[in-house]
C-alpha positions, 0 to 999 in steps of 0.5 A: 121430479121437483122443479129445479132452480136453473142456474144456481150452480153455474160455474161450480163443481160438485163432487157427490159420493155415492152418486151412482144410485138412489139419493146420490143419483137424484142429487147428481141429476138435480145439481147438473140440471141447475148448472153444476159440473158434477163428478159422480164418485162411487165404489161401483165406477161402472154404475157411476158412469151409467149415471153420468151417461143417463144425464139429460140434454147430452151434457156429458164430458166436462159437464159430468164425469165418474170416478171410483171412490171407496169412502172407507179407504183414505187413499181412495177418497184423496184420489177422488178429490185430486181427480176432481181438481185435476179435471176441473181446477176447482171444487165448490160443493161436496155432497156425502151420500155414500153410506148405508146399513145391512141386515144384522143383529142389534147391539144387544142381540149378538152384533160383534165388534167387527160389524159395529166398527164397519158400520161406524166406519162407513157412516161416520168415519167415511164422510169425515174422510171426505170432508178432510180431503175436500174442505181445504180446497173449497173456496169462500162460498163453498158448501158441504152437505152430508146425508144423515138419517132420522135414525140419528135424531130419534130411536129407530133401531140399527144401533151402529148405523144410528150412532154413526148418523148421530155423530154426523150431527155433532161433526157438522156443528163442530166443523161449521165453527171451524170452517165458518171463518173461511166462508165454507158451510156444512150442513146435514140432511136427515131423511126418513124412509126413502125408496132406495136399493137398501130396501131390496134386501129388507122389506117393502118400504111402502108398508111404512107409509102409514107411519108418516103424517104426509101419507107416503115414504120419501123419494130420492128426489125429495132429498135431492131438493133439500141437498141442492137448497143447502148447497146453494146460495139460497142457504148462504146464512145456514150452517151447522144444522141438521134438516129433517126430510122426513114426511113429518115422522119426527113430529110424531108417527101417525099411529102414536098420535092416533093412540093418544086420541089425535085425529084430524083430516087424513 
């Protein structure tokens, strides 16, 4: 695990949606290690509680807690935010991790309207609901970090998911302007292939490692470190940006580079 910068979030409260597994759980651990009081919000509240119980050093209770949250349901999102405020009297950081994609036909291969709408709702409207509910409560110096994808920046398939993740880029740019006068920042991280549960129903993600200039796929802690940076005062003059956390794949997949006659050390 990447070394945390102890104390960057002391006295601050962070709400992490999708915090029970994968990138969300790694982010919970990272923010907690750096001093934040963390509310772990997830559709699976039992898994969220297990994520809380697994935090080191016995820092549970007021230092971390779980709440049920379905980001496709406005009332559920609003309850998660109000519960956070009721428990801790403040909210400083929102991290929107919840989202995902499944195995389904592409847009030109028979994807129906219901599947399209569900993908866009989960991956674009859902994070927007969370921002809408949380942003009015964030103080000056507050931060929002949304988890996008390299799919939103370059063609990698999964059209509904990719279009939604591209929408997060524009959403963050627009809201950075709207929120900037209040001293609230909003940014996006765009991971490449990361070892998470979503790959269990698809394929072995390590087979894609050879595409990455750094020679491996990502781990949840890789993304959590970037999220913590953007949420912290170390990024106090950064807003409206999308930060790829992608092992270099957007710079150029290795196979493509080598097909053009590239070489160099590997």
